[in-house]
RODO-2510 file (C-alpha; in nm, 4 decimals, decimal comma):
residues 311
     n   res          X          Y          Z
     1     m     0,0000     0,0000     0,0000
     2     l     0,1195     0,3492    -0,0850
     3     r     0,0446     0,7064     0,0097
     4     v    -0,1080     0,8714    -0,2918
     5     g     0,1042     1,1871    -0,2598
     6     i     0,4221     0,9800    -0,2973
     7     f     0,2863     0,8387    -0,6222
     8     a     0,2694     1,1896    -0,7675
     9     e     0,6418     1,2335    -0,6963
    10     w     0,7222     0,8943    -0,8429
    11     k     0,5480     0,9963    -1,1634
    12     k     0,7503     1,3172    -1,1828
    13     q     1,0937     1,1846    -1,0932
    14     s     1,1068     0,8163    -1,1889
    15     h     1,2888     0,7097    -1,5074
    16     g     1,2952     0,3330    -1,4573
    17     f     0,9325     0,2766    -1,5563
    18     s     0,7709     0,3460    -1,8904
    19     e     0,4290     0,3468    -1,7201
    20     l     0,3110     0,3944    -1,3623
    21     a    -0,0557     0,3558    -1,2730
    22     i    -0,2368     0,3824    -0,9408
    23     l    -0,5528     0,2160    -0,8189
    24     q    -0,7683     0,1722    -0,5131
    25     y    -1,0010    -0,1246    -0,4715
    26     g    -1,2301    -0,2712    -0,2093
    27     l    -1,4815     0,0027    -0,2818
    28     g    -1,8510    -0,0200    -0,3576
    29     y    -2,1107     0,1688    -0,5580
    30     n    -2,4867     0,1476    -0,5342
    31     l    -2,6043     0,0587    -0,8841
    32     s    -2,9536     0,2013    -0,9270
    33     a    -3,2472    -0,0023    -1,0513
    34     s    -3,3233    -0,0049    -1,4220
    35     g    -3,5220    -0,2124    -1,6676
    36     g    -3,7241    -0,3781    -1,3930
    37     q    -3,4122    -0,4897    -1,2015
    38     l    -3,3551    -0,4189    -0,8354
    39     p    -3,0722    -0,1909    -0,7195
    40     e    -2,7578    -0,3599    -0,5959
    41     k    -2,4219    -0,2776    -0,4462
    42     v    -2,1318    -0,3676    -0,6731
    43     s    -1,7659    -0,3966    -0,5843
    44     a    -1,5493    -0,1515    -0,7748
    45     a    -1,1992    -0,0157    -0,8221
    46     m    -1,0805     0,3334    -0,9035
    47     c    -0,7725     0,3596    -1,1245
    48     s    -0,5684     0,6101    -1,3169
    49     w    -0,6541     0,6319    -1,6843
    50     n    -0,3407     0,4448    -1,7965
    51     l    -0,3908     0,1285    -1,5869
    52     f    -0,5157    -0,0794    -1,8793
    53     s    -0,2466     0,0443    -2,1178
    54     t     0,0139    -0,0398    -1,8514
    55     f    -0,1110    -0,3981    -1,8628
    56     g    -0,1365    -0,3865    -2,2405
    57     v    -0,5034    -0,4885    -2,2196
    58     q    -0,7686    -0,3849    -2,4696
    59     p    -1,1429    -0,3882    -2,3935
    60     a    -1,3691    -0,6458    -2,5531
    61     l    -1,6077    -0,3658    -2,6456
    62     g    -1,5727     0,0102    -2,6456
    63     r    -1,2635     0,1818    -2,5092
    64     t    -1,0670     0,2330    -2,1894
    65     f    -1,0212     0,5597    -2,0017
    66     s    -0,8405     0,8499    -2,1635
    67     a    -0,6473     1,1271    -1,9906
    68     t    -0,9440     1,3611    -2,0366
    69     d    -1,1744     1,1146    -1,8559
    70     d    -0,9390     1,1154    -1,5562
    71     q    -0,9950     1,4800    -1,4627
    72     p    -1,2146     1,6325    -1,1883
    73     s    -1,4078     1,8343    -1,4443
    74     a    -1,4710     1,5460    -1,6871
    75     n    -1,8014     1,3685    -1,7343
    76     a    -1,8308     1,0604    -1,5150
    77     t    -1,7411     0,7383    -1,6969
    78     a    -1,7264     0,3705    -1,6030
    79     i    -1,5915     0,0456    -1,7466
    80     l    -1,7778    -0,2774    -1,6749
    81     t    -1,6444    -0,6266    -1,6263
    82     w    -1,7620    -0,8962    -1,8637
    83     g    -1,9469    -1,0681    -1,5794
    84     l    -2,1446    -0,7603    -1,4737
    85     w    -2,2263    -0,6811    -1,8352
    86     k    -2,3620    -1,0313    -1,8954
    87     r    -2,5440    -1,0648    -1,5641
    88     r    -2,6922    -0,7201    -1,5220
    89     f    -2,7372    -0,6061    -1,8814
    90     g    -2,7818    -0,9380    -2,0577
    91     g    -2,4745    -0,8885    -2,2769
    92     d    -2,6491    -0,6058    -2,4641
    93     p    -2,3847    -0,4142    -2,6666
    94     t    -2,6092    -0,1073    -2,6827
    95     i    -2,5203    -0,0361    -2,3192
    96     l    -2,2074     0,1347    -2,4539
    97     n    -2,2344     0,5130    -2,4293
    98     q    -2,5507     0,4706    -2,2231
    99     a    -2,5998     0,6110    -1,8747
   100     i    -2,6132     0,4146    -1,5520
   101     r    -2,6479     0,5516    -1,2004
   102     l    -2,3832     0,4836    -0,9390
   103     d    -2,4530     0,6309    -0,5952
   104     a    -2,7352     0,8241    -0,7638
   105     k    -2,4886     0,9926    -1,0024
   106     v    -2,4939     0,9502    -1,3800
   107     y    -2,2027     0,7596    -1,5327
   108     t    -2,1527     0,6756    -1,8995
   109     v    -2,0468     0,3192    -1,9817
   110     i    -1,7542     0,3453    -2,2218
   111     g    -1,6129    -0,0067    -2,2278
   112     i    -1,6506    -0,3768    -2,1452
   113     m    -1,3394    -0,5681    -2,0412
   114     p    -1,2620    -0,9241    -2,1646
   115     p    -1,3958    -1,2149    -1,9554
   116     w    -1,0446    -1,3215    -1,8447
   117     f    -0,9487    -0,9794    -1,7047
   118     t    -1,0234    -0,9845    -1,3317
   119     y    -0,7575    -0,7565    -1,1865
   120     p    -0,7130    -0,6808    -0,8993
   121     d    -0,9454    -0,9673    -0,8018
   122     q    -1,2609    -1,1398    -0,9195
   123     s    -1,4873    -0,9407    -0,6878
   124     v    -1,4307    -0,6163    -0,8813
   125     q    -1,7190    -0,5549    -1,1219
   126     l    -1,6480    -0,2080    -1,2576
   127     w    -1,3806     0,0601    -1,2749
   128     t    -1,3984     0,4394    -1,2512
   129     p    -1,1217     0,6983    -1,3128
   130     i    -0,9504     0,7831    -0,9861
   131     y    -0,8656     1,1504    -1,0438
   132     h    -1,2282     1,2139    -1,1328
   133     e    -1,3558     1,0399    -0,8208
   134     i    -1,1078     1,1867    -0,5716
   135     n    -1,0379     1,5588    -0,5573
   136     a    -0,6950     1,6949    -0,6468
   137     e    -0,6084     1,8014    -0,2909
   138     e    -0,6634     1,4523    -0,1562
   139     m    -0,4618     1,3040    -0,4425
   140     q    -0,1604     1,5059    -0,3217
   141     a    -0,1987     1,4044     0,0434
   142     l     0,0610     1,2020     0,2303
   143     d    -0,1727     1,0604     0,4950
   144     s    -0,3471     0,7791     0,3056
   145     h    -0,2030     0,4320     0,2472
   146     d    -0,4985     0,2832     0,0622
   147     f    -0,3487     0,2822    -0,2872
   148     v    -0,1544     0,0350    -0,5003
   149     v     0,0842     0,1224    -0,7819
   150     v     0,1452    -0,0897    -1,0915
   151     g     0,4385    -0,0190    -1,3225
   152     r     0,5897    -0,1396    -1,6479
   153     l     0,9699    -0,1460    -1,6563
   154     r     1,1555     0,0320    -1,9316
   155     p     1,3544    -0,1952    -2,1637
   156     g     1,6956    -0,2705    -2,0169
   157     v     1,5999    -0,1685    -1,6620
   158     t     1,5859    -0,4368    -1,3935
   159     e     1,3343    -0,4545    -1,1127
   160     t     1,6109    -0,3962    -0,8582
   161     e     1,7302    -0,0790    -1,0320
   162     a     1,3813     0,0633    -1,0725
   163     t     1,2886    -0,0122    -0,7112
   164     a     1,6107     0,1471    -0,5857
   165     e     1,5218     0,4637    -0,7745
   166     l     1,1749     0,4732    -0,6173
   167     s     1,3302     0,4142    -0,2745
   168     l     1,5594     0,7120    -0,3261
   169     i     1,2630     0,9340    -0,4149
   170     t     1,0670     0,8071    -0,1153
   171     s     1,3632     0,8686     0,1154
   172     r     1,3858     1,2288    -0,0013
   173     i     1,0172     1,2805     0,0753
   174     q     1,0585     1,1219     0,4172
   175     n     1,3524     1,3517     0,4974
   176     q     1,1351     1,6494     0,4058
   177     h     0,8631     1,5363     0,6483
   178     l     1,0511     1,4091     0,9507
   179     d     0,7582     1,5096     1,1699
   180     d     0,5419     1,2439     1,0014
   181     p     0,6466     0,8967     1,1255
   182     y     0,4090     0,7177     0,8870
   183     i     0,5902     0,8052     0,5650
   184     s     0,7839     0,5082     0,4354
   185     k     1,1606     0,5258     0,4083
   186     a     1,1871     0,3001     0,1044
   187     a     0,9856     0,1361    -0,1716
   188     n     0,9094    -0,2316    -0,2102
   189     s     0,8125    -0,4143    -0,5270
   190     q     0,7285    -0,7623    -0,6495
   191     p     0,6326    -0,9135    -0,9849
   192     l     0,2656    -0,8940    -1,0700
   193     l     0,2352    -1,2740    -1,0796
   194     d     0,3679    -1,3060    -0,7246
   195     d     0,1317    -1,0338    -0,6085
   196     m    -0,1719    -1,2083    -0,7558
   197     i    -0,0807    -1,5637    -0,6523
   198     g     0,0463    -1,4663    -0,3085
   199     e     0,1531    -1,7359    -0,0624
   200     i    -0,0098    -2,0261    -0,2461
   201     k     0,2660    -2,0497    -0,5087
   202     r     0,4848    -2,2952    -0,3144
   203     p     0,1950    -2,5216    -0,2045
   204     l     0,0813    -2,5366    -0,5675
   205     y     0,4250    -2,6514    -0,6795
   206     v     0,4310    -2,9151    -0,4030
   207     l     0,0868    -3,0375    -0,5086
   208     l     0,1988    -3,0506    -0,8721
   209     a     0,5066    -3,2551    -0,7790
   210     a     0,2969    -3,4945    -0,5698
   211     a     0,0505    -3,5417    -0,8559
   212     g     0,3407    -3,6112    -1,0937
   213     c     0,4855    -3,8743    -0,8603
   214     l     0,1449    -4,0399    -0,8257
   215     l     0,1045    -4,0477    -1,2040
   216     a     0,4519    -4,1978    -1,2461
   217     i     0,3747    -4,4728    -0,9934
   218     a     0,0476    -4,5499    -1,1685
   219     c     0,2231    -4,5694    -1,5065
   220     l     0,4866    -4,8068    -1,3694
   221     n     0,2218    -5,0310    -1,2173
   222     v     0,0233    -5,0438    -1,5418
   223     a     0,3412    -5,1052    -1,7409
   224     s     0,4366    -5,3956    -1,5112
   225     l     0,0958    -5,5580    -1,5532
   226     l     0,1092    -5,5178    -1,9311
   227     v     0,4612    -5,6618    -1,9531
   228     a     0,3485    -5,9640    -1,7525
   229     r     0,0478    -6,0094    -1,9791
   230     v     0,2537    -5,9725    -2,2958
   231     g     0,5091    -6,2185    -2,1578
   232     t     0,2420    -6,4848    -2,1375
   233     q     0,1313    -6,4167    -2,4943
   234     v     0,4840    -6,4055    -2,6384
   235     d     0,5735    -6,7292    -2,4620
   236     g     0,3154    -6,8983    -2,6834
   237     f     0,4184    -6,6914    -2,9822
   238     v     0,7794    -6,8127    -2,9853
   239     s     0,7079    -7,1805    -2,9239
   240     p     0,8126    -7,4432    -3,1862
   241     a     0,6466    -7,5457    -3,5108
   242     s     0,3040    -7,5945    -3,3586
   243     t     0,2699    -7,2173    -3,3320
   244     v     0,4466    -7,1093    -3,6494
   245     a     0,1229    -6,9679    -3,7851
   246     r     0,0930    -6,7408    -3,4826
   247     r     0,4289    -6,5889    -3,5658
   248     q     0,2762    -6,4413    -3,8776
   249     n    -0,0281    -6,2898    -3,7006
   250     p     0,0120    -6,2273    -3,3275
   251     p    -0,3138    -6,2022    -3,1297
   252     a    -0,4905    -5,8710    -3,1709
   253     h    -0,5339    -5,8188    -2,7984
   254     g    -0,1585    -5,8628    -2,7531
   255     a    -0,0980    -5,5892    -3,0091
   256     n    -0,3426    -5,3648    -2,8268
   257     s    -0,1559    -5,4242    -2,5034
   258     m     0,1671    -5,3333    -2,6793
   259     i     0,0109    -5,0150    -2,8106
   260     i    -0,0847    -4,9105    -2,4570
   261     l     0,2541    -5,0085    -2,3202
   262     g     0,4317    -4,8290    -2,6020
   263     g     0,2270    -4,5169    -2,5290
   264     t     0,3219    -4,5400    -2,1645
   265     l     0,6944    -4,5896    -2,2029
   266     g     0,7610    -4,4071    -2,5323
   267     g     0,7808    -4,5037    -2,8980
   268     i     1,0768    -4,6081    -3,1099
   269     n     1,1525    -4,5217    -3,4746
   270     s     0,8801    -4,6951    -3,6758
   271     e     1,0885    -4,7509    -3,9892
   272     k     1,3947    -4,9140    -3,8321
   273     s     1,2189    -5,1246    -3,5694
   274     p     1,0839    -5,4011    -3,8020
   275     k     1,4193    -5,4288    -3,9809
   276     c     1,6020    -5,4642    -3,6521
   277     f     1,3492    -5,7208    -3,5347
   278     e     1,3845    -5,9295    -3,8526
   279     m     1,7635    -5,9124    -3,8237
   280     w     1,7521    -6,0653    -3,4743
   281     w     1,4734    -6,3064    -3,5658
   282     p     1,5517    -6,4321    -3,9195
   283     g     1,2828    -6,5901    -4,1294
   284     t     0,9988    -6,3994    -3,9695
   285     e     0,7744    -6,1773    -4,1779
   286     l     0,6755    -5,8980    -3,9402
   287     n     0,3581    -5,7034    -4,0020
   288     r     0,4931    -5,3519    -4,0401
   289     r     0,1702    -5,1990    -3,9230
   290     r     0,2447    -5,3207    -3,5719
   291     q     0,3593    -5,0721    -3,3134
   292     p     0,7403    -5,0257    -3,3016
   293     f     0,7540    -5,0936    -2,9304
   294     e     0,5841    -5,4292    -2,9921
   295     c     0,8841    -5,5434    -3,1942
   296     y     1,1278    -5,4736    -2,9141
   297     v     0,9214    -5,6263    -2,6384
   298     m     0,8789    -5,9521    -2,8316
   299     l     1,2490    -5,9476    -2,9190
   300     c     1,3383    -5,9103    -2,5518
   301     f     1,1207    -6,2062    -2,4560
   302     k     1,2757    -6,4112    -2,7381
   303     q     1,6216    -6,3471    -2,6015
   304     l     1,5066    -6,4228    -2,2476
   305     k     1,3650    -6,7527    -2,3756
   306     r     1,7021    -6,8419    -2,5297
   307     l     1,8800    -6,7613    -2,2035
   308     q     1,6387    -6,9856    -2,0121
   309     v     1,6952    -7,2694    -2,2595
   310     a     2,0740    -7,2227    -2,2383
   311     a     2,0585    -7,2313    -1,8603
***
C-alpha cells in the first residue's frame, strides 16, 4: 500500500518505468435499478486512466479511459467487467455510451473488459477513473495508504534498479517530512504474478510434484501388468512349429496391449524397428503396421527364452 502523494512524486521523478498507474479497490457503488431490475451494491476499483495500457489490455467492447476522462471536471465514466455486463445487462452491446447511475450519479459506460481480465481480483465488477472520483487536494496528500501502484519497466531496466530509484525518491520525501512517522523510508516491489498468486505459489508446486509422482507410480504399475500379460502371450508366440502360424499374425489383444505399453513408455523409430526385429529373428515376416515398441518387447522375450533354454 502506498500514500497517494508519494505516487505523484514517483510519476515526476522516476525514469525506470515506462508506465506507472495507481488504483484503489475494495470500494462499492450502489447501482440504481433499471429495466425492472432491483438496485444492488457492486464492488469496484478506481484507477488512473493508464492502468489498462500499462497492462497492455484492450477492452472487448468500447474503449478504456483516456487522460481527459481522468480529470475532476470530466463527465463521469465507467468500465464494466464482462461478468457484470452479462449478468446485469444481458450482454447487450447497446449499453455502450448509455448512462447508468452509481450512488445516484450519472455515469456513462464506455467499455466492457474481456472475460479473463479480473484484476485486482474477481470481486471487482467495474472501474472508474480515480482523479475524477477523488479531488486533487486529496490526491496530493501524504496521509493515506490505501493505494496500489502498478508499473511497467523500461527496456533494459531491472526490477532492482527501478525499485532502488523509487526508494531514493521516497527517502527524499521522508527527509522532508521528519515530523510524520508514517511516511515510508523506502519502496518495495514484487512481480505482478507473485502479487496475484500470493503465498499459495509454493503449495501449488508441491501439489503438482505430488501429482506427478502419483502419475509416475500409476504408469509403472500399469506397465508392469502389461509386460506380464505380454510375456504370457509371447511365450506362446515363440514356441516351436506348432505355433508357427501365430508368428505371422500375433493375437490382436496382444498388439493392443503393446500399443498401450508403447504409449506409456515411449515409442521407437517406426521404420527401423521391423528391420532390426527381422535381423535378430531371421525368417519372420513382421507385419509392419504393428507398433514399433511391440517389436522390441517380443524381441526381448525371445532373447530371455534363449537364455532360459541355455541355462
